[in-house]
N, C-alpha and C positions, 0 to 999 in steps of 0.2 A: 644468425643461427637460431633455430627453434626446435622445441621438443614439447612433449605433452606429459603432464603429471596427473596420475590417477590417485585419488584418495582412497588408500587401502589399509591404513594403519594409523596409530597414534603418531603424531609429529613432535619433533624436538622443539624446544622452546627457544630457537636462535634469537628471537627478538628481546629475550630476557638478558642477553649477554653483549648486546652491541653497544649499549651506554652512550648513545648520541643524545639522549633526551627529547627526541622528537616524538616517538610513539606515546600516545597517551597525553601529550601536552595539550592545553587548551589554546591551540593556535588559531588566529584569525583565518578567515577564508581568503585566499589570495585575490579572489574576484569580488570580494565584498565592497571594495571602494568603487569599483566600476558600476556596481548595482545601485548603491546608495547615491551616486552622482549621475545616474541616468546614462552611463557610457557604455553599459552592457547592452548589446544589440539583440533584443528578441525577435522572433519571427515576423511579427506584424511590423517591425520597424525598418525592415530592408525595403529599398526603393531603388531597384535597378532601372536603368534607362528604358523607357518604353513600357513600363510596367502598366497594366490595367487592373481593374478590381471586379471581384466576383461576389455575389450575393446568392445564397442557396434559396431555392423555391422548394416549399415543403408541403406535404400532403395535408389536406383538410378533411380527409376521411379516415375511417379507422382500418377498413379493409375493402379491397377492391382492385381495379386496374385502371391505369392511366390511359385514356383513349386518345388524347390529343392536347395540343397546347395552342392557344391563340396569343400571338405576339403582337397583334396590330397596335394596341394602345402603348406597349412598351417600345415598339420599334420607332415610334413617332418622336421619341425623346432624343434630342442631340446628344451624341456620344454613346449611343447604344451600339453594342458591338455583336451581341448575339445570344441565343439561348442553346445551352448544351445539355443533353440528356442521353440516355441509351443503356444498353445491356451492361456497360461496365460499372454503372453506378452502384453504390453500396446501399444494402438495406440497413446496415448497422455496423458500428465499428468492429474491427477484428479483436478477438479476445487476446490476452497477454500471451506472448510467445507463440502465437498461431503460426508465423512463418509463411502463411499463404493467405490468399484473398478471402475475406469473409464472404458471406452470401451476397451474390449479385443478382437481384431479382428481375431485371429488366423493367417492365412496366407494372410490375405487382406492388401493391401498397399493403404493408402489414400493421402499421400502426399510425395514428394521428401525429403529425409532425415529422414524419420520415422525409428525409431529403430525396427530391425526385428530379431535380434540375438546377442548373447553374445560369444565372444571368450575368454577362460580363459587359462592362462599360468602362468609358474613360476615366470616370470618377467614381468614387464609392457612393455619393449621394445620388448620382444617376443610376447606378446599379441597384441600390437599395429602392428608389422609386419604380424602376422598371420591374423589379421582382414583384413588387405589390400589384402592378398592373397585368401581370400575365393570367390569363384565364386558363384554368385547367379543366379538362373534361374527363369525367371518370364513369366507369361502370362500377357502381358501388355495390358491395355485398352487405346488406344490413345484418344486424344481430351478431356482430363479432363480439365474442365473449371478452369482457374487460375486468370482470370481478374475479379475483383469485379464488374466492370461495365457492364460486358456481361454475368456473371454467373448467373444461376438461383437464384431467390431471393423469400422471403417470408416475410410476415408482421406479427408480433405477435399481440395478441389481446389486449395488455396493452396499448392502446393509450389513450391519453387525449384530449376530445372534450368538450370545454365550450364555449357557445355563438356561434357567427357567425364570424370567423376570416376573411373570405373574404369580408364581408359587412364592417367590421370595417376597413380593409384596404382601401377600396374604400372611405370611409368617413373621414380618418385620415387627420388632418391638415398637418402632416409630416408622411412620411412612409419609411420604408427600407425593401428591398427584396435583400439579398445577399446570394451567395453560398461560402462556405468555404471547405477547404480540410486540412486534417492532415494525415501525413504518419504513418506507423506502427512504434512502438517503442519496443525496447528490454530492460528487466530489467537489464541483464548484471552485476549481483551482483560481488563483488570483489572475493568472494569464489565461485570457480566452483561447479556445482552440484556434490554430491559424496554419496556414500553409502559403508558401511562395514557390511557384514551379517555374523553371526556365529551362529551355531546351537548347542544346547545341548540337545541331545535327540529329542523330538518333540517340543522343545522350541527355538524360535528364538529371538536373540537379534540383533538389527539393529542400528547401528550409522549412522545418516543421517543428511544431511543439509536440515531441514525441519522446518516449521514455526508453524504448528498446530499439536501437538503431540497427542492430545485427537482424533482428526479425523484421523490422519495419521495412527495410531494403528489399527483402524477399516478398513481403506482402504487397508492396507497392509494385514491384516488377510483375508479379503474377496477375494483379488486378488490371494493369493497363497493357498486358500482353507483350512485354520485352524481357530481355535476359537481364538477371540481376547485375551483371557486370555494366549494364547500360544505365544504372541508376546510382546516383550519390545522394546521400541523406545527411543533412547538417543540422545540428541542434545544440549549439554551444551553451545557450542559456535557456532554461525552461523555467517558467514562473509557477511551479507546483504542478503536480499531476494527480497523485493519490489514486493511481490505477486507471483514471480516465484517458490517459494518453499512453497506454501500453501498446495499443495497436493503432494502425491507420484507420482513418474515418473519412466521411464524405468530402471534407475540405481538401484532403490531400489528393483524392483521385479526381475530384472535379477540376481542381486547379491544373493538374497535369494534363488532363484531357483537352481543356479549353486552351492552355498554352501550346499545346502541340498543334491544335487546329488553327490558332491565331498566328503563330510563330512569334509571339511576345510573351513576356514574363506575365503571370496572373497571380494576384494574391487574393486569398479567401480568408477572411477573419469572421469567426462565428460571433454573432451577438450572444449576450449572456442568455437570453431566453431560449436561443437555438441550442446552446450547450445543454441547458436542462431538458429540452425536448428530445434531442437527437444523440446525446452522448449516453453511454451506458450508466445506468443508476445501480444503487445496491438495492436488491429486492426487499420488499416487505416480508416478514416471517410471521408464522403462526406455529408456536412450539408447545410441545407437551413434555414436561420433565416429570419423571418419577424416581423417587429415591426410597430406599428401605435400609434400616440400620438396626443394629443390636443396641441394648441399653447403654453400652459403653462408647457408642457412637461409630463403631466399625461399620461401613457400608457393606451391605449384602447385595444391593442392587442399584443399578443406575440405567435408566431408560431415557433416551433423549429422541423424540421424533419431531420432524419439522416439515412445514410446507412452505416453499419458495415459489418464485414465478420466473418464466422467461418466455421469449417467443418459441414458436415451433421450429424444430431444427437446430436450435442452439445447444451446444454441448455443455456450456458452463452451468453449474449448479452450486449455488452458494454453500460452502462447506460448514454450515451452521454449527454442527457438533464436533468440529475438529478437535477442540481442546478436551471436550467430554471423553473422547476416546483414549486419553492418556493421563489426565490430570489426577484423577483419584482411582483407587483400587477398589474392586467389587467383583465378586465371582460371577454374578448374574448381570448380564449386559444386553441392551438392545439400543441400536442406533439405526434409524430408519428415515428416509427422505421421501417426500412427495413433491413433484414439480407440477405447478399449474401452468398450463399453456395458454396464456391470455395475451391480448392485443394491446399491451401497454409498451412504452419505451423499453426496449431490451434491457436486461440487467447483465451485470458483470462485476469485475473486481473493483471494489472501493476499499480504501485503505483498512487493512487487517480483515480481509474476507473471512467470513465464518466466525471467527473469535469475537469480533467487535460486537455482534449482536447475539451470538450464541451463548456467550458468557453471561449475558444478563440472566437468562433462565438458570444456567447452572450454578452461578454464584449467588443469585438471590435465593435459589432453591436451598442451597447449602446454609445460608443464613437463617432461613425459616426453620429448617431441620434442627439447627443447632438450638433454636429456641424452644422447639418442641421437647428436645432431649434435655434441656437444662444444661447445655454444655457451652462454654465459650466458643464463639464462631472461629476464632484463631485455632483454639485446641482442636476443634472438630476437623478442621482442614489438616492440621499436623498428623492427626491419628489415621489419616487415610491416604498418605502420600505412598504410592506404590514403589516396590523395589525395582521392578522391571515394567516395561510397557505392558499394560494389563491385557491388551488384545493381541499383539504380535510376539510378545516375550523378548522383544529386543533389550539389550542393556542400554540404560540412559548413559549419556555422556554427562559432563558437568551438570549437576542438578542442584539448584540453589533456592528451590521453593521453601523449605524448612528454615534456612537461615533468613531468608527475606522475611518470612512472617514474624520470626522472633525478633529479629533486630528492628523491623519496622514497628512492631508492637511497643518495644521499649522506647523507641525514639519518638513515637507518636504521643506517648502517654496514654496507651490503651487501657492501663489499669485504672484510670480515672473515669472510664466509660460507665454511665449509670443505666438503670432499668429504663425501658421504653416509655417515653412520655413524661418523664420526671424532672428533667433539667430545663429550666425556664429563665429567660432574661425579658421581662415585660411580655409583649405580645409574641416574643419569638421563643420557639421550642428548639433546643439544642440536642444534637446527636452526633454519634460517630458511627462509621461503617467501614467494613474491610471486605476485601475480595482478592483471590488469588490472581496472578497474571501469568499467561502462558502464550506462546507463539512459536510454532514449529520453525526450526532454523534449517535453512536449505543451502546447498552448494550448487551453483548453476554453472555449466561450462563457460569458460572466459579465457581470453588471451590478452596479452599486452607486450609491448615493446619498450625496452629501456635502453638508451643510448648514453654512454658516459664519455665525455670529452674533458679536455683541460679547463674548460669554462664552466662545467657543471654536468648536469644530467637532464635528460628530456624523457618523460613518461608519454607514451602514445597507446591510446586504446579507444574504442568507440562507446565506452562507458558514458553515461550521461550524469548530469548533476542537476537534479530537480529542486534545488535548494537545500540539499541533505549535507553537502560538505565534500562531495567526491574530489573536487580539485585540491582541497586541503589534505585529505586523508591519503590520496594516492602519492602525493609529493612527500608527506610525511614518511611513508614506507620506504619510498626509494632513497630518500636523504638518510634515513636510520641505517639502512643496509650499506649505503655507500660512503658513509662518513662525511656527508655534506650538509652545510647549514641550509635551512629551508629556502633561502633566497637564491641558492644556486640550482634549485630544482624547478623546471618547467613542466607543466602537464597540459597535453593537448587531448582533448575529449570529444566525443559525439560527432565524428566524421566517419562515415561508413567505409571510406577508404582505409581506415586504420584497423588494427587487429580486432576482431568482434569479442565484446564482453557480454556479460549477463544482461546488462541495462539495469535500469532502476525499477525495482518492483519486489514485493514479497519480503522487504527487509534483508535481501540477500546480496544486494549490489556491493556494498563496501567489502564484505568478506570474500566474495567470489572474484570481482576485479582486483580487489586488494591482494589476494593470494596469487594472482597471475603476475601482478607487478612484483611482489615479493620473490617469486621463483625466477623472473627474469633478472632481477637484481642479484640473486644468489649466484646465477650463472656468471655474472659479471665478476663477482667476488671469486668465483672459482678460476676465471680467466686470470685475474690479478695474482692469485696464488700461484698459478703455473708461471707467470712471468717473474714473480719474485723467486721462485724456486721452493715453495713450501707446500705442504698438504693443505688441501681445501678446508678441512676442519680447523686448521691451525690459524688461518689467516684472520687478520683484524685490520679494518679500515677505519680510521680515526682522524677526523680533522686534517685531512690532507696527507696523512701517513699510513703506508701499508706495512704490516709487520707479521712475522710468522717464523717459526723455527729459528728464533735469534737473528732473523735477518730483518733489515728495514730499508724502505725506499720511499721517496716522495711519490705520491700518487701521480703528480705530473710527469715524472720520469718514466713511469710504466705506461704512459698513454702517448706513445710516439704517433699512433693512430687511434681513433675512437674505437670503443668496444660497444657493439650494438647486439643486444640478446633479446629474443622473443620466447615467451613461454605460454604454456597453456595449462589449464586445470580442469578437471571434471570429477564428478562423484564416481565412486567405485564399490568395492566390496564393503567398505566401512558402513555404507549407507544401508546395507542389507542387516548387518549385525547389531549396528548401534543407532539409537535414536537421539537426535540432538534437538534441543529446545531451549528457547530463552525462558526463565522463570523469574517471578517477582511477586510482589504484594503491594496492593494499593490501600492506603488509609485516608478517609475522608471525614471532615467536620462540617456539618451544615447547620444553618438556622432556618427554621421554617415559620412563617408568620401565620398564626392562629386565626387572623382576620382575613388575609387576602389569598393564602395559600401559596404566597411567593417562597421559593427556596433560594437562599443565598449560601453559596459554598464558601466557607470561611478559611479553610486550609485544606491542602492535599499533600500527602507524601507518597512517593513511589520509591520502592526498593527494588533493584533489578540485578540479576546475574546474566550478564551478557558476554561472558568470555573477556577476552582482553579489550579494553576501551581504547580505540585508536586515536580519538581526539576528544578530550572531555568536553570541550565547550560545544562542538557539534553533536556530540552524543546527548548531552543534556537538552540541547535544543530540540532533538528528535523526541526525547522521552516527554519533554513538557508538552510539545505539540500533540503528541497522542493522548496525553492525559486531558488536555483541553478538549480534543475531539470526544473523548469519553464523556466529558461534562455535557458537551453539546448533545450527544445521543441520549443522555439521561434526562435532559431538561428542555431541550429546544428543538431539535431537528426533526422534520417531519414532511416528507413529500405527500401531497394529496393529489388525487386523480379524479377528473371529472367522470361520475358514473354513467354517462351517456356515451362518451367517446373514448374514455380511458386516458385522455391526455393529461399531462401534468399541470395543475394550476398552482399559483404562487411560484412562478418559474424565474425568480431573481433573487438577489440578495437582500431586496427590501422586503420580501414576503416570505421566503425561506430562511427561518431564524437560525442563525448561529451564534455562539457565545461572542459577546463583546468584552471590552476591557473591563467594564463594571460587573460582568458575570463571573470573572476569573479572579480568585483571590490573589493578593500580592505574595502570599506565603504559599509558593509551589515548590516543595522541596524534592529533589532528586538524589538519591544515593546509589552508587554502583558498588556492588560487592567485588572483593578481589577474587578474580576468577580466571582460569585458563581452561579452555575446552580443546584438549589435545586431539580429539577425534573429530572435531568440526572441520578444520581446514589447517594449512601450514602456519597461519598467524594467530590460531586459537581464539578467534573472535566470533561473535554471533550477532544477529540482527537486533535492532533497538526500536526503530520507530513504530512499528505495528505491535511490538510488545507493550509499548505505552499506553495504547488505547485499550488493549484486551484486558477487560476486567474494571477498567477505570470507572465506567458508568455504573457498574453494579455496586461499587463501593459507595457511591453517591446515593443510589437508590436504598441501600442497607442503612446508610446514615439518616435518611428521611425516616425509615420505619423506627429507628432507635430514638429519634426525636419526637415522633408524634404516636407511635404505636400502629400507624396505618401501613398497609401493604399495597403496593402499586404493581399490577401485572401488565398493563397495557402502556407502553412507553411511547413517547417521553412523559415524565411526570410533571405535566403543566399545571399551573395554579387551579384550573377548573377541576382537575382530578383530585387535587388535594382537598379543595373545599367540599367536593361531593363526599369525599371519604369523611371529612369532619362532621357533615350533615348525617350521614349514614351511622355514625358512632355517637351521635347525640352531643356533639362538642359545639 
């Protein structure tokens, strides 16, 4: 039995009455032991009989046309099986939730490093050697624009203009007009991108490192020219994604095409350098932030303009100013975007798109404005929290920013913060910084099936787990609703033959897929009430007993046959009238060497309002992971591009710097506020992971200013920039 639920109103808090103790509990991930013991099988670890290996051949020009391939040297290698290319190949990966094939350019090259063919051989080593021996002939078009500052640009129509920003800037008692830059970022998940394709007749089974199975199945079918029902996608374990595995990419299509031609399974695993070159990056940004305020700190104007980049024809545009649109009130507002159309690796979603880089400008700007006004940075933020969405007029759902700022300041010891540049420990200057956290919360259409038997319950959905805890959380929801201990609940995920869920992305997976599981389990409770003979609202299922209306029965006695229920959820009218977001506050303390410019983060506190916490352990892990990424964005991470060809240099984890253990303080504290968001979804929860990164880096940058008196506007704040700042200020 299946039905669909549309989110149109505030939802009752059923999970506050079930009393099983599973929801919110810090339970271990059920697959954790398999992962740490090497028994969880990832895509690159499958090895079916007859499998052969593929290695991608990539373009060595920036723009032009492939006119031919010379296989002579490659074909001489023992075990060489062939070269595959053609119009079905992908220019770049599909954007998240595309549900259709991305651009398939045929023989056209749009960026240096673009996958253009696949070599297949009996062994990986032979395929790798053969790929290096393929001679590619091009008709090159020189002069391809690769610099976002000089490449042709366009401005989308989705700007925000309210009031008169320029007039407010002229009249403001205090104003700020600053330019900020952020470099490109790579997702660089621990597990490289991989695919294993196997055909049985005209049906394809693909094992893939993919985040959104429901959409990926449709994308894959569209790309290779078959019906969706001829495709099955499996991704039970994924070693991180962070947006880079939202849509299908070259390895999936090339493996499927080669396997169909050879009538053998084909596995394609990208080298780390190929992942950097050919998988969507986070765009670099150039931002201009303007703020105006009265003497009491009330903002009268907010302007946030940014330039990002992507390939021609790509619809994705980094939503840099996403948080700026609702975080603070101001009657005069301008949000405007420019897209540079250059020939670099295409850009797309990387963890916390928009807010992760846009909040550097907004939150560092607020810090500087607070100093100009002589107002505490925490107090300035508190004075500008809007009552309703300042652009749309929507009513906010649960809104925890003020509480997070106040409780965070008290817990962190904010009252001990000193004037900039005045606290010293030897060569080390010490400072504290703060930033707000905000990340829009979304509900994405999802379905799930729950089956209750005398032996326990089974949860089935094509939802994925990219290391975030889906297996644990969905099992906890079902167990809580059906009165079962967690070891009696099995969770089957990431199989496209199962009911389609949202997938992992946008921090909406747990709430969306979890709501579908909740609704399916609620339907089972309704059926149990019917069998017991009581009203659905009166039924209780507790540790193997079903009660209601003074009636009682053993759960096993009501299960003469299993009960299987399927349910779906999607957003509805509530999304039009109410705006849901996670909110929080970041506090950081840093030490900066006056000699070397090194920045050491000494402690970080994140306080978050995320609705109902479904699993305290996995939730904290997500928040900490986001905060670490914030540190990396502030101090380390930076893609660099060759100015001649546009291709990425420093394309591995030896040269693309991310935080190590030594860069992250032992004291990383996370506090979740007690909150229920009744308008978000039936389980009152909100996203966590991307909220953890949004604003985190700005808190570190603001702490650097408090320590040194220096302002950094071009991120990351590497030691050379700090030293240069000291020199310019005569220190």
